[in-house]
N, C-alpha and C positions, 0 to 999 in steps of 0.2 A: 774322136767325136764328145762334146761335150752338150748333153742333154738341154742344160741352160739358153745354149747357143740356139736349137735348134727350137724354142719357145721362141727367144727372141727374134728367129724368121720371121713371124706372123705378127708381130705385136709392133716393131720400130719400122718407122716408116723412113723412104729416100729424103734426105734433109734438104736435096739442091739437085739443080738438074730439069731435063725435061719430062722424067716421071718423080718429081718433088711432090712428095704427101704419099706416093704408094708405098702400100708396105712390101718390104724388101723380098718377100713370098710369094707375090706378084707381081715383080717386076718380068716384063719378056726376056727370051733367051737370048733374042739379039743382043740386048742391052749388058746382059751377064756377059755374052761371049768379048764383046766391044770392051770391059773393063779388063777381061782376061787378057786381050792383044795391048792394049793401053796400060794396065799397070791398072792394081786395084789404090784403092785411098789407104793410107796409113791411119793403124788405132782398130778402133774395135767393128766401126763402119764397115771397113775395109775385110777385115775377117768375118763379117757376115754376108760380104757380096760374094767372096769368093767361094764359102760355105754353100752358101745358095747355088753359086756357077756353077759346083761339083754337085750337087742333088739334082739339076736342071739336064746338066751334059750326061750325067747316069742315068737319066728317066726313071728319079726318085721324087720327085716331086710329092708323090701318094702318102708318102712315110710322113708329112706335115698335116694331112686331113685329119687326124684324130686331134691335134693340137687346136686347130681352126675350133673347135666345137667345144673348147674350155668356156 
């Protein structure tokens, strides 16, 4: 796991869709699960969503709390 990717989860926003402009770390679990079932986007965005899915699925969202306070 790359620490820079964790930081990006609390900075980058969704560029499209129902949750456009929402920070990736704030995407709801059911939406992340939908991506896991249907396929993650290509590139860095897909990698970040996949990472957020893993954090959410394993109940590790709290790992991002210290990064939000920066």
